N, C-alpha and C positions, 0 to 999 in steps of 0.2 A: 428490474427496470434499468439499473445502472449498466448492465451488460448490453442492453438494447440501445441506450442513448449515448454511449461513449465508445470510441474506437479502441482505446487501450484502457484496460482495467486490471489492477493488481489487487488481489483479494486475500485477506487473512481470515481463514476459517478457524474459529476458536471456540473454546468452551470456558465459561467463567470460572469453573472449578480447577482448571489446568494451571499448574504453577509455571510451566514454560510459557504459556500464553500470557500470564500476568507479567512475566519478566519481559516479554517482547512488547507489550502494550505501549510503554512510553516511546520506544524507538519507532514503532509503527505510526503513532500519532505525530511524531516529529516529521517522519517521512511524508505523511499526508499534508501537513502544513507547509513543508518546504516545497513540495511539488505544486501545491495550489498557488503559493505565492510566486514561484518561479514561472509557472504557466501564465499567470495574470500580469507578470512583470510589475508587480506592485512595489518592489523595493529596488528596482534596477537603478534608479537615479539617486537612491538614498541607501547605499549598502550598509551604513552603520546603524540603520533603524532595526533590521531584523535581529532576532534572538538566536540565530543558528550560527554554527561555525562557518567561516568563509568557505571551507572545503565542502561542507554539505551543500551550501547554497550554490556554489559555483558548479558542482556536479549536476544539480537539478537544472540549472540554466542551460546546460548542454542539450537537454532533451528538447527537440524541436516541436514535437507534438505533445500536448498534455496527456498525462497518465492519471486516471482517476484511481486513487488509493482508497480502498474500502475494507470493511470487515463484516463478517457474518457470524453471529452467535449461533452455533449449531445446537445449543440447548433450546433456544427459541425457534429456530428454523430447521428442525430435525429433518423433515422430508426433503428440503432443498439440498441440505448437506449430503443426504443419502444419494440424491440424484447426481451430485457432483463427485461421488465416490470418496468422500472424506472418511478416512479410517483412523487418523491420528491427528493430534493437535499440538501446536498449530500447524496447519497446512497452508502454504502460500502458493496461490495459483495466478498465472498471468493469462489474460484473455485478450484476443484481438478480434474485433467485430463479433463479439459474443461467443467465439470459439476458444476453448482452452488451448493454449500453446505450450504450456509446461508448468511443472511444479518447481518452485525455487527451493534449493537445498543448500545455498551458499551461506556466507557469513551474514550475520544479523546486525548489520550497521546501516545507517542511512546511506553512506557513500556506496557500500557494496550493493544495496538494493537498487 
């Protein structure tokens, strides 16, 4: 549903038993929160209220169109992950209008994402 209802979607395909996935989880959650708050302009007038670094928040504000940051547990949604050709965890994919545009293999920080 998220791929159908949002123009830009960045997805973490993970497995709960994967140690690399568990290591990524806090950063991924922070990215989702930062993008949501930046897109909603919730703290624009009160920059000291947010709990993120100014660098993370300012990078998120640069995005003109909101990006939905989501995750899919491939243990629970095995068939969907097979359809998406997920073969390793975590796999980070970016979608535009429901179409995959690429797999992210860069640095795993909020700013780099």
